[in-house]
Backbone as CSV, one residue per row, in Angstrom:
resi,resn,N_x,N_y,N_z,CA_x,CA_y,CA_z,C_x,C_y,C_z
1,UNK,7.593,-7.187,-19.546,6.505,-8.142,-19.795,5.801,-7.765,-21.104
2,UNK,5.634,-8.684,-22.029,4.984,-8.376,-23.291,3.536,-7.978,-23.086
3,UNK,3.084,-7.048,-23.890,1.684,-6.656,-23.864,0.833,-7.638,-24.656
4,UNK,1.386,-8.160,-25.740,0.701,-9.190,-26.512,1.723,-10.244,-26.862
5,UNK,1.280,-11.440,-27.169,2.191,-12.557,-27.390,3.194,-12.242,-28.497
6,UNK,4.498,-12.374,-28.145,5.546,-12.205,-29.133,5.889,-10.773,-29.453
7,UNK,5.233,-9.799,-28.809,5.478,-8.385,-29.099,5.969,-7.708,-27.833
8,UNK,7.147,-7.126,-27.883,7.697,-6.440,-26.716,7.222,-4.993,-26.702
9,UNK,6.918,-4.472,-25.513,6.489,-3.075,-25.433,7.653,-2.143,-25.702
10,UNK,7.404,-0.894,-26.083,8.487,0.073,-26.299,9.247,0.308,-25.003
11,UNK,10.473,0.786,-25.136,11.351,0.916,-23.972,10.846,1.924,-22.955
12,UNK,9.961,2.864,-23.353,9.442,3.827,-22.392,8.099,3.391,-21.819
13,UNK,7.654,2.183,-22.126,6.377,1.694,-21.613,6.498,1.464,-20.106
14,UNK,5.420,1.716,-19.328,5.500,1.510,-17.876,5.961,0.117,-17.475
15,UNK,5.639,-0.892,-18.270,5.986,-2.267,-17.901,7.490,-2.502,-17.864
16,UNK,8.245,-1.727,-18.620,9.689,-1.961,-18.684,10.497,-0.745,-18.219
17,UNK,9.829,0.304,-17.820,10.530,1.520,-17.422,11.303,1.289,-16.129
18,UNK,12.539,1.679,-16.100,13.372,1.506,-14.916,13.870,2.861,-14.429
19,UNK,13.896,3.015,-13.113,14.369,4.261,-12.518,15.793,4.065,-12.021
20,UNK,16.684,4.902,-12.500,18.077,4.861,-12.076,18.311,6.033,-11.128
21,UNK,18.594,5.724,-9.879,18.733,6.758,-8.863,20.032,7.527,-9.043
22,UNK,20.000,8.859,-8.914,21.244,9.633,-8.952,22.074,9.342,-7.705
23,UNK,23.377,9.555,-7.767,24.247,9.206,-6.632,23.992,10.034,-5.378
24,UNK,23.460,11.243,-5.516,23.263,12.135,-4.365,21.784,12.236,-3.991
25,UNK,21.034,11.165,-4.159,19.589,11.225,-3.998,19.153,11.496,-2.558
26,UNK,19.906,11.054,-1.585,19.558,11.328,-0.196,18.924,10.136,0.488
27,UNK,18.616,10.283,1.784,18.089,9.166,2.574,16.599,8.931,2.329
28,UNK,16.126,7.762,2.757,14.700,7.462,2.701,14.017,8.016,3.942
29,UNK,12.903,8.715,3.737,12.121,9.287,4.834,10.733,8.667,4.782
30,UNK,10.336,8.005,5.851,9.032,7.341,5.866,7.908,8.362,5.810
31,UNK,6.916,8.112,4.950,5.749,8.968,4.848,4.626,8.388,5.698
32,UNK,3.625,9.222,6.067,2.530,8.714,6.896,1.882,7.482,6.279
33,UNK,1.608,6.505,7.117,0.998,5.264,6.646,-0.438,5.501,6.238
34,UNK,-0.834,4.953,5.097,-2.227,5.020,4.686,-3.046,3.950,5.370
35,UNK,-4.321,3.871,5.014,-5.178,2.850,5.599,-4.710,1.451,5.238
36,UNK,-4.126,1.305,4.049,-3.790,-0.027,3.554,-2.317,-0.165,3.210
37,UNK,-1.796,0.738,2.387,-0.442,0.588,1.857,0.600,1.071,2.857
38,UNK,1.535,0.197,3.195,2.632,0.543,4.087,3.937,0.515,3.300
39,UNK,4.977,1.057,3.916,6.289,1.024,3.272,6.475,2.099,2.223
40,UNK,5.704,3.199,2.302,5.844,4.299,1.359,6.852,5.290,1.933
41,UNK,7.862,5.633,1.137,8.912,6.528,1.607,9.169,7.618,0.566
42,UNK,9.722,8.723,1.067,10.189,9.784,0.172,11.699,9.729,0.094
43,UNK,12.208,9.866,-1.118,13.638,9.948,-1.340,13.871,11.134,-2.271
44,UNK,14.400,12.215,-1.729,14.578,13.411,-2.539,13.245,13.914,-3.065
45,UNK,13.157,14.057,-4.377,11.917,14.532,-5.004,11.068,13.391,-5.532
46,UNK,11.286,12.181,-5.002,10.520,11.031,-5.459,9.837,10.336,-4.283
47,UNK,8.854,9.504,-4.622,8.168,8.659,-3.653,8.328,7.214,-4.104
48,UNK,8.663,6.323,-3.175,8.790,4.890,-3.481,7.620,4.156,-2.818
49,UNK,6.944,3.327,-3.598,5.798,2.575,-3.118,5.962,1.098,-3.484
50,UNK,5.484,0.177,-2.646,5.552,-1.235,-3.019,4.812,-1.486,-4.329
51,UNK,5.401,-2.296,-5.192,4.746,-2.652,-6.455,3.557,-3.559,-6.153
52,UNK,2.410,-3.300,-6.806,1.167,-4.003,-6.522,0.519,-4.484,-7.822
53,UNK,-0.493,-5.356,-7.716,-1.137,-5.861,-8.937,-1.688,-4.755,-9.839
54,UNK,-2.107,-3.632,-9.258,-2.682,-2.549,-10.054,-1.651,-1.517,-10.512
55,UNK,-0.378,-1.722,-10.170,0.629,-0.690,-10.439,0.740,-0.328,-11.917
56,UNK,0.742,-1.319,-12.796,0.890,-1.043,-14.223,-0.318,-0.287,-14.770
57,UNK,-1.520,-0.658,-14.317,-2.715,0.058,-14.749,-2.652,1.514,-14.299
58,UNK,-2.249,1.730,-13.048,-2.132,3.098,-12.530,-1.083,3.878,-13.311
59,UNK,0.057,3.248,-13.598,1.120,3.931,-14.330,0.649,4.362,-15.715
60,UNK,-0.114,3.514,-16.377,-0.636,3.850,-17.704,-1.579,5.051,-17.626
61,UNK,-2.402,5.073,-16.583,-3.317,6.204,-16.373,-2.534,7.480,-16.064
62,UNK,-1.528,7.389,-15.214,-0.725,8.566,-14.893,0.006,9.084,-16.131
63,UNK,0.456,8.181,-16.995,1.074,8.614,-18.251,0.096,9.428,-19.084
64,UNK,-1.168,8.997,-19.118,-2.182,9.745,-19.869,-2.356,11.137,-19.263
65,UNK,-2.472,11.231,-17.949,-2.660,12.540,-17.314,-1.482,13.461,-17.598
66,UNK,-0.280,12.885,-17.655,0.885,13.700,-17.999,0.790,14.202,-19.436
67,UNK,0.379,13.346,-20.351,0.298,13.737,-21.763,-0.697,14.877,-21.985
68,UNK,-1.801,14.863,-21.244,-2.830,15.890,-21.465,-2.589,17.132,-20.612
69,UNK,-1.497,17.143,-19.825,-1.130,18.348,-19.093,-1.800,18.527,-17.750
70,UNK,-2.335,17.449,-17.162,-2.926,17.554,-15.831,-1.797,17.552,-14.810
71,UNK,-1.579,18.703,-14.160,-0.414,18.861,-13.291,-0.615,18.261,-11.907
72,UNK,-1.856,18.036,-11.509,-2.136,17.639,-10.139,-2.031,16.152,-9.865
73,UNK,-1.178,15.441,-10.553,-0.975,14.009,-10.306,0.515,13.717,-10.393
74,UNK,0.997,12.752,-9.626,2.415,12.399,-9.738,2.728,11.770,-11.087
75,UNK,3.967,11.813,-11.472,4.430,11.173,-12.701,5.081,9.831,-12.353
76,UNK,4.811,8.850,-13.166,5.397,7.533,-12.929,6.765,7.480,-13.591
77,UNK,7.804,7.218,-12.790,9.173,7.235,-13.285,9.724,5.848,-13.580
78,UNK,9.083,4.806,-13.052,9.556,3.453,-13.290,9.709,2.694,-11.985
79,UNK,10.439,1.574,-12.033,10.702,0.769,-10.841,12.176,0.852,-10.492
80,UNK,12.448,0.944,-9.188,13.844,1.080,-8.768,14.501,-0.291,-8.620
81,UNK,15.743,-0.307,-8.153,16.500,-1.552,-8.057,15.863,-2.531,-7.074
82,UNK,15.050,-2.015,-6.136,14.364,-2.872,-5.165,12.996,-3.332,-5.662
83,UNK,12.642,-2.939,-6.891,11.365,-3.350,-7.459,10.198,-2.476,-7.076
84,UNK,10.461,-1.351,-6.388,9.385,-0.466,-5.964,8.994,0.506,-7.076
85,UNK,7.728,0.923,-7.075,7.278,1.958,-8.004,7.835,3.299,-7.547
86,UNK,8.307,4.083,-8.505,8.874,5.399,-8.210,8.039,6.459,-8.896
87,UNK,7.581,7.427,-8.113,6.761,8.510,-8.638,7.338,9.838,-8.163
88,UNK,6.965,10.916,-8.837,7.399,12.229,-8.393,6.661,12.625,-7.114
89,UNK,7.325,13.378,-6.276,6.739,13.873,-5.029,6.016,15.183,-5.295
90,UNK,4.785,15.311,-4.785,4.012,16.543,-4.941,4.082,17.332,-3.636
91,UNK,4.812,18.435,-3.605,4.903,19.218,-2.365,3.595,19.935,-2.067
92,UNK,3.323,20.112,-0.793,2.118,20.791,-0.348,1.680,20.242,0.987
93,UNK,0.532,20.692,1.467,-0.024,20.231,2.734,-1.052,19.145,2.476
94,UNK,-0.991,18.086,3.267,-1.953,16.982,3.158,-2.598,16.785,4.521
95,UNK,-3.929,16.813,4.619,-4.575,16.600,5.911,-4.180,15.268,6.525
96,UNK,-4.165,15.232,7.846,-3.838,14.004,8.550,-5.069,13.144,8.739
97,UNK,-4.898,12.093,9.524,-6.016,11.197,9.836,-6.033,10.980,11.352
98,UNK,-6.975,11.645,12.052,-8.110,12.428,11.541,-7.672,13.776,10.971
99,UNK,-8.496,14.284,10.054,-8.178,15.558,9.410,-8.277,16.703,10.405
100,UNK,-7.358,17.647,10.288,-7.352,18.813,11.156,-8.510,19.757,10.819
101,UNK,-8.773,20.684,11.718,-9.884,21.618,11.527,-9.698,22.467,10.271
102,UNK,-8.445,22.799,9.924,-8.223,23.657,8.764,-8.698,23.010,7.471
103,UNK,-8.717,21.665,7.445,-9.110,20.964,6.222,-10.612,21.018,5.970
104,UNK,-11.400,21.511,6.945,-12.842,21.658,6.769,-13.220,23.012,6.194
105,UNK,-12.240,23.835,5.862,-12.504,25.169,5.304,-13.390,25.077,4.073
106,UNK,-14.388,25.944,3.976,-15.357,25.852,2.880,-14.755,26.197,1.530
107,UNK,-13.836,27.147,1.481,-13.191,27.454,0.204,-12.379,26.255,-0.291
108,UNK,-11.739,25.566,0.634,-11.010,24.354,0.265,-11.985,23.311,-0.276
109,UNK,-13.130,23.175,0.361,-14.142,22.212,-0.085,-14.572,22.486,-1.520
110,UNK,-14.852,23.747,-1.834,-15.237,24.105,-3.196,-14.129,23.733,-4.179
111,UNK,-12.895,23.992,-3.778,-11.780,23.711,-4.682,-11.582,22.213,-4.884
112,UNK,-12.002,21.382,-3.919,-11.957,19.928,-4.111,-12.891,19.537,-5.260
113,UNK,-14.093,20.121,-5.266,-15.016,19.863,-6.374,-14.442,20.312,-7.705
114,UNK,-13.780,21.461,-7.712,-13.180,21.971,-8.946,-12.044,21.058,-9.419
115,UNK,-11.238,20.571,-8.471,-10.142,19.674,-8.833,-10.676,18.368,-9.419
116,UNK,-11.740,17.843,-8.824,-12.317,16.608,-9.345,-12.848,16.821,-10.755
117,UNK,-13.460,17.961,-11.018,-13.959,18.241,-12.368,-12.811,18.315,-13.374
118,UNK,-11.709,18.949,-12.987,-10.556,19.031,-13.884,-9.989,17.639,-14.151
119,UNK,-9.962,16.807,-13.117,-9.472,15.443,-13.309,-10.360,14.684,-14.279
120,UNK,-11.671,14.807,-14.128,-12.590,14.112,-15.034,-12.412,14.590,-16.467
121,UNK,-12.248,15.875,-16.649,-12.060,16.397,-18.002,-10.750,15.895,-18.602
122,UNK,-9.705,15.823,-17.772,-8.415,15.326,-18.261,-8.455,13.832,-18.538
123,UNK,-9.335,13.113,-17.843,-9.388,11.656,-17.961,-10.251,11.175,-19.110
124,UNK,-11.095,12.052,-19.645,-12.097,11.621,-20.619,-11.480,10.911,-21.817
125,UNK,-10.347,11.384,-22.306,-9.743,10.796,-23.496,-9.061,9.471,-23.262
126,UNK,-8.872,9.090,-22.005,-8.191,7.831,-21.708,-8.974,6.637,-22.236
127,UNK,-10.298,6.746,-22.241,-11.148,5.669,-22.756,-10.847,5.403,-24.221
128,UNK,-10.696,6.472,-25.008,-10.429,6.311,-26.434,-9.093,5.620,-26.671
129,UNK,-8.138,5.815,-25.765,-6.810,5.236,-25.931,-6.781,3.752,-25.573
130,UNK,-7.491,3.383,-24.498,-7.298,2.054,-23.932,-8.566,1.243,-23.733
131,UNK,-9.761,1.871,-23.794,-10.937,1.181,-23.289,-10.810,1.091,-21.785
132,UNK,-11.646,0.275,-21.163,-11.607,0.181,-19.711,-10.798,-1.010,-19.217
133,UNK,-10.284,-1.823,-20.121,-9.508,-2.981,-19.694,-8.146,-2.526,-19.164
134,UNK,-7.730,-3.119,-18.052,-6.392,-2.846,-17.535,-5.356,-3.478,-18.457
135,UNK,-4.141,-2.940,-18.494,-3.102,-3.529,-19.342,-2.834,-4.986,-18.963
136,UNK,-2.369,-5.758,-19.923,-2.003,-7.150,-19.666,-1.001,-7.224,-18.516
137,UNK,-1.270,-8.127,-17.581,-0.391,-8.267,-16.433,-0.752,-7.379,-15.271
138,UNK,-1.884,-6.682,-15.363,-2.295,-5.790,-14.293,-3.807,-5.837,-14.153
139,UNK,-4.317,-5.221,-13.105,-5.758,-5.101,-12.881,-6.023,-3.712,-12.320
140,UNK,-7.269,-3.272,-12.426,-7.664,-2.068,-11.705,-7.861,-2.423,-10.234
141,UNK,-7.711,-1.424,-9.369,-7.770,-1.675,-7.940,-9.043,-2.351,-7.479
142,UNK,-10.177,-2.009,-8.093,-11.449,-2.601,-7.652,-11.518,-4.090,-7.985
143,UNK,-10.669,-4.553,-8.917,-10.726,-5.944,-9.377,-9.671,-6.827,-8.725
144,UNK,-8.895,-6.274,-7.796,-7.889,-7.084,-7.116,-8.557,-8.232,-6.363
145,UNK,-9.726,-7.936,-5.782,-10.495,-8.951,-5.067,-11.837,-9.127,-5.770
146,UNK,-12.112,-10.311,-6.327,-13.420,-10.536,-6.962,-14.515,-10.608,-5.899
147,UNK,-15.645,-9.954,-6.201,-16.758,-9.904,-5.256,-18.041,-10.237,-5.992
148,UNK,-18.851,-11.104,-5.409,-20.166,-11.394,-5.962,-21.155,-10.358,-5.444
149,UNK,-21.683,-9.535,-6.359,-22.567,-8.443,-5.977,-24.007,-8.757,-6.358
150,UNK,-24.975,-8.284,-5.560,-26.381,-8.554,-5.864,-26.860,-7.850,-7.126
151,UNK,-26.219,-6.748,-7.481,-26.533,-6.024,-8.717,-25.216,-5.670,-9.383
152,UNK,-25.175,-5.592,-10.707,-23.914,-5.257,-11.380,-23.516,-3.822,-11.131
153,UNK,-22.228,-3.558,-11.217,-21.755,-2.185,-11.122,-22.322,-1.367,-12.280
154,UNK,-22.576,-0.060,-12.054,-23.059,0.783,-13.154,-22.021,0.900,-14.257
155,UNK,-22.493,1.225,-15.438,-21.607,1.343,-16.599,-20.630,2.503,-16.375
156,UNK,-19.318,2.270,-16.482,-18.346,3.351,-16.274,-18.361,4.337,-17.428
157,UNK,-18.001,5.566,-17.105,-17.912,6.633,-18.118,-16.477,7.083,-18.347
158,UNK,-15.629,6.877,-17.356,-14.238,7.291,-17.463,-13.427,6.557,-16.407
159,UNK,-12.128,6.729,-16.462,-11.237,6.249,-15.412,-10.919,7.440,-14.519
160,UNK,-10.946,7.234,-13.204,-10.672,8.329,-12.280,-9.923,7.812,-11.063
161,UNK,-9.632,8.705,-10.137,-8.878,8.380,-8.927,-9.678,7.471,-8.007
162,UNK,-10.958,7.773,-7.806,-11.911,6.930,-7.064,-11.649,6.843,-5.566
163,UNK,-10.824,7.721,-5.002,-10.563,7.660,-3.563,-10.106,9.022,-3.049
164,UNK,-10.911,10.067,-3.306,-10.530,11.425,-2.929,-10.815,11.695,-1.450
165,UNK,-10.121,10.982,-0.592,-10.186,11.284,0.831,-9.360,12.541,1.106
166,UNK,-9.594,13.217,2.228,-8.722,14.351,2.556,-7.249,13.971,2.591
167,UNK,-6.946,12.742,3.012,-5.555,12.317,3.126,-4.897,12.069,1.770
168,UNK,-5.673,12.120,0.698,-5.123,11.917,-0.648,-5.115,13.195,-1.480
169,UNK,-5.398,14.330,-0.842,-5.449,15.607,-1.556,-4.320,16.516,-1.079
170,UNK,-3.559,17.038,-2.028,-2.464,17.968,-1.736,-3.010,19.388,-1.828
171,UNK,-2.795,20.151,-0.772,-3.344,21.507,-0.666,-2.209,22.522,-0.783
172,UNK,-2.433,23.533,-1.610,-1.485,24.638,-1.740,-2.253,25.946,-1.638
173,UNK,-1.781,26.841,-0.777,-2.417,28.143,-0.601,-3.911,28.011,-0.333
174,UNK,-4.274,27.022,0.448,-5.659,26.865,0.859,-6.576,26.245,-0.162
175,UNK,-6.025,25.733,-1.258,-6.855,25.150,-2.298,-6.358,23.755,-2.659
176,UNK,-7.304,22.909,-3.044,-6.935,21.565,-3.483,-6.178,21.675,-4.795
177,UNK,-4.973,21.154,-4.819,-4.112,21.301,-6.004,-3.814,19.974,-6.681
178,UNK,-3.579,18.936,-5.886,-3.152,17.679,-6.488,-3.666,16.472,-5.739
179,UNK,-3.370,15.291,-6.288,-3.860,14.030,-5.754,-2.712,13.038,-5.633
180,UNK,-2.744,12.229,-4.588,-1.766,11.164,-4.409,-2.517,9.861,-4.144
181,UNK,-1.785,8.764,-4.120,-2.317,7.436,-3.833,-3.429,7.054,-4.812
182,UNK,-3.029,6.644,-6.003,-3.966,6.247,-7.056,-4.250,4.742,-7.032
183,UNK,-4.029,4.081,-5.899,-4.172,2.626,-5.844,-5.559,2.135,-6.243
184,UNK,-6.597,2.918,-5.947,-7.966,2.505,-6.258,-8.482,3.129,-7.552
185,UNK,-7.606,3.738,-8.330,-8.026,4.316,-9.606,-8.618,3.243,-10.506
186,UNK,-9.589,3.643,-11.310,-10.195,2.689,-12.227,-11.452,3.242,-12.864
187,UNK,-12.118,2.424,-13.666,-13.329,2.863,-14.369,-14.458,3.153,-13.381
188,UNK,-15.217,4.215,-13.647,-16.342,4.566,-12.780,-17.265,5.539,-13.502
189,UNK,-18.526,5.645,-13.057,-19.397,6.730,-13.527,-18.983,8.039,-12.849
190,UNK,-19.174,9.148,-13.532,-18.825,10.448,-12.955,-19.541,10.678,-11.625
191,UNK,-20.850,10.421,-11.603,-21.633,10.737,-10.411,-21.176,9.907,-9.218
192,UNK,-20.798,8.664,-9.440,-20.333,7.840,-8.340,-19.043,8.402,-7.751
193,UNK,-18.176,8.942,-8.587,-16.937,9.546,-8.099,-17.225,10.818,-7.313
194,UNK,-18.208,11.606,-7.771,-18.604,12.803,-7.021,-19.162,12.398,-5.660
195,UNK,-20.029,11.368,-5.649,-20.575,10.907,-4.377,-19.469,10.423,-3.446
196,UNK,-18.540,9.624,-3.963,-17.459,9.123,-3.126,-16.643,10.255,-2.520
197,UNK,-16.410,11.311,-3.294,-15.685,12.470,-2.779,-16.493,13.169,-1.698
198,UNK,-17.793,13.330,-1.932,-18.657,13.954,-0.931,-18.714,13.127,0.347
199,UNK,-18.718,11.819,0.204,-18.770,10.927,1.358,-17.644,11.244,2.337
200,UNK,-16.459,11.560,1.794,-15.306,11.833,2.642,-15.200,13.298,3.053
201,UNK,-15.574,14.216,2.160,-15.304,15.628,2.392,-16.465,16.381,3.029
202,UNK,-17.704,15.920,2.888,-18.812,16.666,3.500,-18.734,16.608,5.029
203,UNK,-18.558,15.499,5.712,-18.645,14.133,5.212,-20.069,13.601,5.343
204,UNK,-20.420,12.656,4.455,-21.729,12.024,4.507,-21.625,10.792,5.393
205,UNK,-21.971,10.946,6.660,-21.878,9.837,7.614,-22.652,10.189,8.872
206,UNK,-22.913,9.193,9.664,-23.579,9.401,10.944,-22.769,10.397,11.778
207,UNK,-23.416,11.365,12.443,-22.665,12.371,13.217,-21.712,11.763,14.240
208,UNK,-22.049,10.588,14.774,-21.159,9.954,15.734,-19.867,9.463,15.125
209,UNK,-19.804,9.379,13.797,-18.606,8.902,13.106,-17.786,10.037,12.499
210,UNK,-18.215,11.287,12.725,-17.472,12.441,12.207,-16.280,12.712,13.124
211,UNK,-15.130,13.063,12.534,-13.950,13.404,13.323,-14.278,14.510,14.321
212,UNK,-13.686,14.450,15.501,-13.908,15.490,16.509,-13.555,16.865,15.965
213,UNK,-12.517,16.940,15.140,-12.077,18.225,14.585,-13.050,18.784,13.560
214,UNK,-14.015,17.959,13.096,-14.991,18.410,12.109,-16.409,18.412,12.668
215,UNK,-16.565,18.349,13.964,-17.891,18.336,14.565,-18.627,19.650,14.285
216,UNK,-19.940,19.564,14.168,-20.769,20.765,14.031,-20.895,21.296,12.619
217,UNK,-20.359,20.606,11.625,-20.480,21.066,10.247,-21.905,20.830,9.737
218,UNK,-22.301,21.619,8.756,-23.636,21.502,8.149,-23.501,20.648,6.884
219,UNK,-23.905,19.379,6.912,-23.673,18.510,5.755,-24.443,18.942,4.508
220,UNK,-25.649,19.462,4.661,-26.418,19.881,3.491,-25.725,21.052,2.796
221,UNK,-25.266,22.029,3.576,-24.562,23.175,2.999,-23.264,22.731,2.338
222,UNK,-22.526,21.840,3.001,-21.244,21.413,2.459,-21.413,20.570,1.201
223,UNK,-22.462,19.764,1.147,-22.715,19.008,-0.069,-23.004,19.950,-1.222
224,UNK,-23.784,21.005,-0.970,-24.082,21.990,-2.014,-22.801,22.680,-2.495
225,UNK,-21.924,23.053,-1.562,-20.688,23.727,-1.947,-19.812,22.829,-2.817
226,UNK,-19.733,21.557,-2.449,-18.894,20.638,-3.218,-19.430,20.448,-4.633
227,UNK,-20.733,20.185,-4.777,-21.263,19.931,-6.116,-21.309,21.211,-6.944
228,UNK,-21.438,22.366,-6.275,-21.329,23.627,-7.012,-19.921,23.783,-7.569
229,UNK,-18.914,23.438,-6.756,-17.536,23.512,-7.224,-17.301,22.593,-8.402
230,UNK,-17.893,21.417,-8.355,-17.757,20.473,-9.456,-18.542,20.906,-10.685
231,UNK,-19.668,21.604,-10.473,-20.546,21.962,-11.584,-21.470,20.822,-11.951
232,UNK,-22.003,20.129,-10.944,-22.852,18.965,-11.189,-24.165,19.382,-11.826
233,UNK,-24.633,18.590,-12.799,-25.858,18.934,-13.508,-27.092,18.614,-12.664
234,UNK,-28.280,19.009,-13.176,-29.514,18.863,-12.414,-29.840,17.409,-12.118
235,UNK,-29.627,16.527,-13.087,-29.923,15.116,-12.868,-29.021,14.532,-11.779
236,UNK,-27.762,14.932,-11.784,-26.846,14.451,-10.763,-27.223,14.955,-9.384
237,UNK,-27.641,16.212,-9.301,-28.056,16.776,-8.011,-29.285,16.055,-7.462
238,UNK,-30.183,15.701,-8.339,-31.403,15.027,-7.893,-31.140,13.582,-7.478
239,UNK,-30.093,12.971,-8.013,-29.891,11.545,-7.787,-28.727,11.154,-6.915
240,UNK,-27.898,12.110,-6.488,-26.656,11.727,-5.818,-26.899,11.079,-4.456
241,UNK,-27.893,11.555,-3.705,-28.141,10.969,-2.385,-28.712,9.561,-2.531
242,UNK,-29.633,9.380,-3.457,-30.172,8.032,-3.699,-29.064,7.078,-4.136
243,UNK,-28.149,7.560,-4.959,-27.024,6.728,-5.363,-26.207,6.312,-4.149
244,UNK,-25.976,7.262,-3.246,-25.224,6.946,-2.043,-25.893,5.874,-1.204
245,UNK,-27.214,5.947,-1.084,-27.961,4.934,-0.331,-27.803,3.570,-0.989
246,UNK,-27.916,3.550,-2.314,-27.811,2.284,-3.044,-26.424,1.672,-2.917
247,UNK,-25.392,2.506,-2.812,-24.019,1.997,-2.808,-23.589,1.426,-1.458
248,UNK,-24.315,1.747,-0.405,-23.864,1.310,0.920,-23.724,-0.205,1.001
249,UNK,-24.706,-0.947,0.498,-24.647,-2.401,0.566,-23.468,-2.932,-0.244
250,UNK,-23.244,-2.378,-1.432,-22.140,-2.844,-2.268,-20.794,-2.508,-1.630
251,UNK,-20.700,-1.335,-1.014,-19.466,-0.956,-0.331,-19.181,-1.893,0.834
252,UNK,-20.223,-2.240,1.581,-20.071,-3.162,2.700,-19.537,-4.517,2.216
253,UNK,-20.097,-5.016,1.122,-19.668,-6.303,0.586,-18.218,-6.251,0.100
254,UNK,-17.838,-5.167,-0.570,-16.463,-5.051,-1.055,-15.478,-4.967,0.115
255,UNK,-15.815,-4.184,1.124,-14.917,-4.055,2.269,-14.761,-5.386,2.993
256,UNK,-15.846,-6.111,3.163,-15.788,-7.408,3.834,-14.909,-8.382,3.040
257,UNK,-15.085,-8.408,1.723,-14.293,-9.310,0.889,-12.809,-8.956,0.950
258,UNK,-12.478,-7.675,0.928,-11.075,-7.274,0.987,-10.459,-7.637,2.342
259,UNK,-11.234,-7.444,3.402,-10.729,-7.799,4.724,-10.445,-9.292,4.809
260,UNK,-11.333,-10.102,4.251,-11.186,-11.549,4.331,-10.091,-12.080,3.409
261,UNK,-9.955,-11.493,2.232,-9.038,-12.048,1.247,-7.659,-11.400,1.237
262,UNK,-7.583,-10.131,1.631,-6.302,-9.436,1.590,-5.677,-9.261,2.962
263,UNK,-6.508,-9.222,3.998,-5.970,-9.026,5.342,-5.324,-7.663,5.487
264,UNK,-4.254,-7.577,6.247,-3.506,-6.333,6.395,-4.364,-5.179,6.854
265,UNK,-4.175,-4.020,6.198,-4.929,-2.831,6.559,-6.422,-2.980,6.372
266,UNK,-6.822,-3.777,5.355,-8.248,-3.994,5.137,-8.866,-4.728,6.334
267,UNK,-8.190,-5.745,6.832,-8.688,-6.485,7.990,-8.695,-5.596,9.229
268,UNK,-7.683,-4.764,9.365,-7.637,-3.859,10.512,-8.828,-2.913,10.510
269,UNK,-9.126,-2.299,9.341,-10.270,-1.391,9.264,-11.571,-2.114,9.579
270,UNK,-11.688,-3.361,9.091,-12.910,-4.125,9.353,-13.034,-4.421,10.848
271,UNK,-11.928,-4.811,11.472,-11.948,-5.097,12.904,-12.254,-3.848,13.724
272,UNK,-11.875,-2.686,13.181,-12.142,-1.430,13.889,-13.560,-0.918,13.657
273,UNK,-14.350,-1.648,12.857,-15.766,-1.310,12.740,-16.180,-0.567,11.494
274,UNK,-15.382,-0.619,10.407,-15.765,0.114,9.212,-17.087,-0.408,8.635
275,UNK,-17.349,-1.712,8.770,-18.617,-2.247,8.288,-19.802,-1.643,9.015
276,UNK,-19.670,-1.479,10.324,-20.741,-0.863,11.109,-20.926,0.601,10.714
277,UNK,-19.833,1.292,10.414,-19.930,2.683,9.987,-20.698,2.796,8.673
278,UNK,-20.472,1.848,7.766,-21.190,1.858,6.490,-22.683,1.661,6.730
279,UNK,-23.042,0.760,7.629,-24.451,0.538,7.960,-25.070,1.799,8.565
280,UNK,-24.341,2.454,9.454,-24.861,3.690,10.059,-24.988,4.790,9.015
281,UNK,-24.050,4.840,8.045,-24.152,5.832,6.979,-25.437,5.642,6.190
282,UNK,-25.770,4.400,5.872,-26.991,4.148,5.103,-28.218,4.634,5.856
283,UNK,-28.294,4.351,7.137,-29.437,4.807,7.940,-29.493,6.325,7.943
284,UNK,-28.337,6.963,8.145,-28.298,8.431,8.202,-28.691,9.047,6.862
285,UNK,-28.223,8.484,5.762,-28.578,9.011,4.446,-30.077,8.893,4.196
286,UNK,-30.654,7.783,4.580,-32.105,7.615,4.396,-32.879,8.640,5.225
287,UNK,-32.440,8.859,6.455,-33.144,9.793,7.330,-33.009,11.233,6.860
288,UNK,-31.923,11.558,6.192,-31.651,12.947,5.791,-31.746,13.140,4.283
289,UNK,-32.267,12.156,3.579,-32.324,12.204,2.118,-33.004,13.470,1.610
290,UNK,-34.185,13.766,2.117,-34.958,14.889,1.585,-34.254,16.216,1.836
291,UNK,-33.697,16.391,3.024,-33.009,17.643,3.335,-31.777,17.827,2.456
292,UNK,-31.006,16.766,2.307,-29.787,16.871,1.490,-30.130,17.144,0.031
293,UNK,-31.128,16.449,-0.501,-31.506,16.632,-1.906,-32.092,18.014,-2.136
294,UNK,-32.889,18.486,-1.190,-33.484,19.827,-1.324,-32.419,20.906,-1.364
295,UNK,-31.326,20.704,-0.623,-30.258,21.689,-0.605,-29.571,21.796,-1.963
296,UNK,-29.673,20.738,-2.770,-29.004,20.711,-4.067,-29.908,21.154,-5.203
297,UNK,-31.202,20.969,-5.046,-32.119,21.172,-6.168,-33.011,22.378,-5.984
């Protein structure tokens, strides 16, 4: 697909890159289903994923991470004969859903913050290369479904993964090493990405919505450990909880729109009560705002 009218992209561009499977590649092995994307399989040292509207944007971002030497992300190899995206497989341990007790380890939590900081540093130059616009013929994951929001999204500072759930983090030797499932990658402010990571890893949610395997954790202590690992500045520490409160309404609206317009896994999560969980998170954050902020500042 041309990037601009009458101009063909180079042969190694993600839009035209093709993956030719070796003859001894081996069988397809189904990987655990994510919340939304199904049909993901491993074949040898590769992963095959259904091609999606954001695939080209993600591939361009992954190419940048490869160029700058960020090892903790898969490499985009092209599309196979079935039209699926092909990426390198990252070996390691990935928490399940619900996450096991071992994934709540505090040293692992600190290393998640460190991994996110390394990703942000590796991503900073991507803006200079491309701006925030997705490549022609693609969109960023957040733009797959248009949503009318009561307030505009904050000004992005970089492109990042934007979905650091435990199920998207590859662990090696007890430390966060790599990231998978870049479907929601896109432009974002640094602090919003830190908050989103904390939301999943602390986790920042009503105690009734915490996994049984993670019951009894101290959210204020864990939030401090995560932001210490990231190296969050004083302004970010003072504002991260308020940002989380502000984002609850926007998150609710985005989830509702995706459930209504995309169906599939998004509709399933909505039917299972994810909207109610977001509402409970907002109440819990408001009630615990001072304690959480004091732990950081």
